[in-house]
N, C-alpha and C positions, 0 to 999 in steps of 0.2 A: 499484329498483337503479337505479346511476347509470352513465352512458355516456360516453365520450370519445374524440374522435378524436386518436391520438398520431401524431406524426411521427418516422419512424424513418429511418435511413439505413443501407447495406449496402455493404460493398467487400471486395475479396480480399486476403488476407494471407497469404501463403505458399500452402498448397494448401487452405486452408480460407477461408470466408465469415463475415465479422462483422455481425452487424446489431445497432444499438444505437439504443435509443430518446434521443429528444432533448429530451423533457419531462421524462424522471425517469432518473436516472443508472444504467440498466440494458441491459446488453447480453450477448449470446449469439452461438454460433458454429455452423458445420455445415458438411458438404463441398457444401453447394450453395446457393442464395441461399435457396431455398424451406427446404431445411432449418434454415438459420439465422433465416429469420423464424417458422418453425413453434416452434423453441427461444425465440426472444426472447417468442413469445406467451405459450408455458407459463411463462418466468419472471415474466413481467407479471401473468399470472394469479396466480401464487403470492405476488407482492408487494401484490396487492390484496387478497388472502384477509385480512390483517391490517388491522383498524380503525384502526391506528395509523400510516399511513403519511403521507407529506409532502403538502402541496398540489402540484396538476400545474401545472406551469409553460406558460403557453400559449404557444406557438410559431407564427407563421403565417408563410408564404412563404421557408421556409430556402434558403439559397443557399451553395453550396459556393465559396469564395474561396482562392485559392492565395496564401500570402506567403513571401517568400525571406527565409531568414535563414542567419546566419552565425555559424558556432561552432567552437570547438577540438575 
C-alpha cells in the first residue's frame, strides 16, 4: 500500500468551509473545518480506490499570494 502526504487548503465560503487538495483536483465542504477535511479525506479515499488515478503532483511549501485583477 502506497502512502503520500497531500497538501490541502481550507477556507470559509458563505456558511460552509471548503477543503481542497492541491496535489489532486478534488475538493469537498462542510459546516466546520473539521467536517470539510473529514469529507475531503473520504473523497480522496474513494478516488484512490480506483487503480486508474493520475500521478500525484508534488506540492512543496505552498504560499497564498493575493493578486489584484480588474474586470468588467
